[in-house]
C-alpha positions as MATLAB code, in Angstrom:
seq = 'XXXXXXXXXXXXXXXXXXXXXXXXXXXXXXXXXXXXXXXXXXXXXXXXXXXXXXXXXXXXXXXXXXXXXXXXXXXXXXXXXXXXXXXXXXXXXXXXXXXXXXXXXXXXXXXXXXXXXXXXXXXXXXXXXXXXXXXXXXXXXXXXXXXXXXXXXXXXXXXXXXXXXXXXXXXXXXXXXXXXXXXXXXXXXXXXXXXXXXXXXXXXXXXXXXXXXXXXXXXXX';
ca = [
      18.673  -10.984    8.981;
      19.196   -7.354    8.078;
      18.418   -4.704   10.662;
      15.030   -3.151    9.999;
      14.845    0.549    9.171;
      12.525    1.930   11.862;
       8.835    1.081   11.768;
       5.780    2.431   10.006;
       3.844    4.637   12.390;
       0.112    4.011   12.661;
      -0.765    7.242   14.480;
      -0.269    9.667   11.580;
      -0.374    9.901    7.770;
       2.638    8.367    6.005;
       3.877    9.188    2.510;
       4.735    5.946    0.713;
       6.841    5.854   -2.446;
       6.080    3.015   -4.868;
       9.193    1.320   -6.261;
       8.394   -0.321   -9.587;
      11.641    0.412  -11.466;
      15.277   -0.161  -10.569;
      15.774    3.598  -10.302;
      13.222    3.863   -7.514;
      15.422    2.159   -4.938;
      17.786    5.138   -4.756;
      15.046    7.798   -4.441;
      13.586    7.049   -1.011;
      15.033    9.865    1.092;
      12.495   12.197    2.683;
       9.527    9.784    2.615;
       8.042    7.665    5.382;
       7.979    4.244    3.692;
       8.622    2.575    0.346;
       6.504   -0.093   -1.311;
       8.622   -2.559   -3.278;
       6.388   -3.898   -6.060;
       8.213   -7.140   -6.764;
       5.605   -8.054   -9.393;
       6.310   -4.913  -11.435;
      10.105   -4.838  -11.293;
      11.905   -6.089  -14.410;
      14.131   -8.406  -12.347;
      14.125   -9.886   -8.858;
      15.485   -7.174   -6.509;
      18.931   -7.780   -5.071;
      20.288   -7.304   -1.557;
      22.150   -4.235   -2.835;
      18.915   -2.734   -4.172;
      17.159   -3.151   -0.814;
      20.174   -1.681    0.973;
      19.643    1.618   -0.864;
      16.186    2.107    0.666;
      16.362    4.696    3.450;
      12.971    3.995    5.081;
      10.721    1.076    6.128;
       9.760   -1.255    3.283;
       6.293   -2.554    2.375;
       6.570   -5.776    0.371;
       3.927   -6.334   -2.326;
       3.685   -9.222   -4.807;
       0.360   -8.947   -6.647;
      -1.056  -11.302   -9.233;
      -2.362   -9.963  -12.540;
      -6.065   -9.934  -11.705;
      -5.232   -7.859   -8.606;
      -3.435   -5.219  -10.670;
      -0.069   -6.983  -10.654;
       2.395   -7.241  -13.472;
       3.267  -10.939  -13.554;
       1.310  -14.116  -14.168;
       2.639  -15.799  -11.027;
       0.700  -18.498   -9.221;
       0.174  -18.450   -5.466;
       3.072  -20.825   -4.794;
       5.498  -18.512   -6.604;
       4.150  -15.495   -4.750;
       4.368  -17.248   -1.377;
       8.012  -18.065   -2.092;
       8.772  -14.427   -2.930;
       7.044  -13.117    0.182;
       9.030  -15.595    2.261;
      12.311  -14.691    0.553;
      12.003  -10.930    1.016;
      10.125  -10.773    4.330;
      13.347  -10.265    6.380;
      13.931   -6.996    4.505;
      10.413   -5.651    5.056;
       8.591   -3.789    7.810;
       5.200   -4.784    6.364;
       3.578   -6.985    3.743;
       0.595   -6.077    1.571;
      -1.896   -8.707    0.409;
      -5.269   -8.381   -1.249;
      -8.059   -9.011    1.252;
      -9.398  -11.856   -0.896;
      -5.978  -13.544   -0.866;
      -5.530  -13.640    2.907;
      -6.816  -17.180    3.352;
      -4.524  -18.563    0.643;
      -1.558  -16.811    2.271;
      -2.318  -17.634    5.900;
       1.163  -19.137    6.400;
       2.789  -15.910    5.176;
       0.508  -13.808    7.388;
       1.374  -15.980   10.394;
       5.087  -15.690    9.596;
       4.812  -11.910    9.283;
       3.115  -11.712   12.672;
       5.725  -14.014   14.198;
       8.458  -11.697   12.870;
       6.496   -8.637   14.069;
       5.893   -7.259   10.598;
       2.742   -5.290    9.884;
       0.097   -6.891    7.665;
      -1.834   -4.694    5.217;
      -5.010   -5.998    3.577;
      -5.911   -4.213    0.333;
      -9.150   -3.861   -1.578;
      -9.180   -2.354   -5.068;
     -12.122   -1.401   -7.274;
     -10.815   -0.132  -10.610;
     -14.303    0.564  -11.978;
     -16.135    2.574   -9.290;
     -16.449    3.564   -5.643;
     -18.838    1.036   -4.074;
     -21.624    1.937   -1.680;
     -20.790    2.867    1.891;
     -22.362   -0.392    3.028;
     -19.962   -2.391    0.856;
     -16.964   -0.311    1.940;
     -17.798   -0.793    5.610;
     -18.154   -4.532    5.041;
     -14.685   -4.593    3.453;
     -13.201   -2.762    6.432;
     -14.978   -5.105    8.851;
     -13.557   -8.162    7.062;
     -10.065   -6.812    7.533;
     -10.617   -6.039   11.214;
     -12.101   -9.480   11.849;
      -9.004  -11.040   10.276;
      -6.800   -9.121   12.724;
      -5.147   -7.009   10.026;
      -2.973   -4.053   11.095;
      -3.971   -1.686    8.253;
      -6.947   -1.931    5.904;
      -6.253   -0.244    2.553;
      -9.061    0.687    0.162;
      -8.494    2.149   -3.307;
     -11.419    2.954   -5.594;
     -12.116    4.877   -8.787;
     -13.205    8.410   -7.847;
     -15.067   10.130  -10.674;
     -17.400   12.416   -8.711;
     -17.513   14.422   -5.463;
     -19.992   11.839   -4.171;
     -17.321    9.124   -4.542;
     -14.853   11.209   -2.544;
     -17.457   12.018    0.119;
     -18.253    8.315    0.520;
     -14.611    7.475    1.211;
     -14.313   10.384    3.639;
     -17.364    9.117    5.513;
     -15.797    5.670    5.698;
     -12.590    7.207    6.995;
     -14.439    9.233    9.636;
     -16.002    6.090   11.085;
     -12.957    3.804   10.812;
     -12.435    1.461   13.738;
      -8.666    1.124   13.236;
      -5.797    2.210   10.958;
      -7.216    2.820    7.488;
      -5.651    3.855    4.206;
      -7.974    5.241    1.530;
      -7.095    6.571   -1.906;
      -8.754    7.549   -5.137;
      -7.959    6.618   -8.707;
      -9.210    8.272  -11.851;
     -10.483   11.834  -12.439;
     -10.386   12.984   -8.816;
      -7.496   10.755   -7.782;
      -4.804   13.390   -7.289;
      -7.023   15.894   -5.499;
      -8.663   13.283   -3.292;
      -5.386   11.696   -2.158;
      -4.230   14.923   -0.547;
      -7.623   15.366    1.097;
      -7.623   11.812    2.453;
      -4.102   12.215    3.824;
      -5.057   15.401    5.657;
      -8.125   13.596    7.032;
      -5.946   10.839    8.507;
      -5.356    8.157    5.867;
      -2.413    6.161    7.261;
      -0.698    5.199    3.975;
      -0.647    7.676    1.081;
       1.085    6.543   -2.088;
       3.103    8.401   -4.693;
       5.464    7.260   -7.418;
       9.261    7.075   -7.416;
      11.421    7.427  -10.539;
       8.509    7.131  -13.014;
       4.705    7.515  -12.806;
       2.954    4.210  -12.189;
      -0.840    4.680  -12.304;
      -3.192    7.605  -13.090;
      -4.079    9.842  -10.170;
      -0.757    9.678   -8.309;
       1.606   12.457   -7.277;
       5.324   11.868   -7.149;
       6.099   10.793   -3.585;
       8.405   13.744   -2.889;
       5.954   16.290   -4.299;
       3.125   14.720   -2.354;
       5.116   14.880    0.868;
       5.875   18.561    0.331;
       2.227   19.367   -0.427;
       1.121   17.492    2.673;
       3.548   19.416    4.853;
       2.332   22.742    3.470;
      -1.394   21.948    3.382;
];
């Protein structure tokens, strides 16, 4: 097993660079962690590609209806998580997929990897009641970091996520997508969001900064 590159700290905001192209593997200096999106890469990443990453790795293998890029079934995804887990400091699974991936979650805990449970709403920011229920589900499952990403189209959407963040009962990552995505991500990071994502090599989704630019803005803010 390869030696892990440090650990992801849970006591401060981290800038995470999303690797979704081959070029992203070589652009990880100066950030806190890198998310390897196996489902978006054109080919299965090699040992040499992982060796280029200069920071802790978050391993993510999403299915298409979760925002992923491949039509893989759960068995294929479980195999990929198992294959690449030794190279990762953390794994990211959708909250609704936790039960189907309980063996992978147990393996990650056995190997002392962090487990991130994600919730995405690409259409809106739900009510505070719904958001708090999502966070509670993650805590009850014993997850290390709950990650919530919603579409932020109004100041009220941003305020709702900030209120959720202010009352969080454990490590929480929040981020906006859409019209107020870029502005809100910096605000959430300054307010204590644990994982704050930017792109590496090429933009990935609307509302993201480049990881290096985001890190510089966060340091200066």
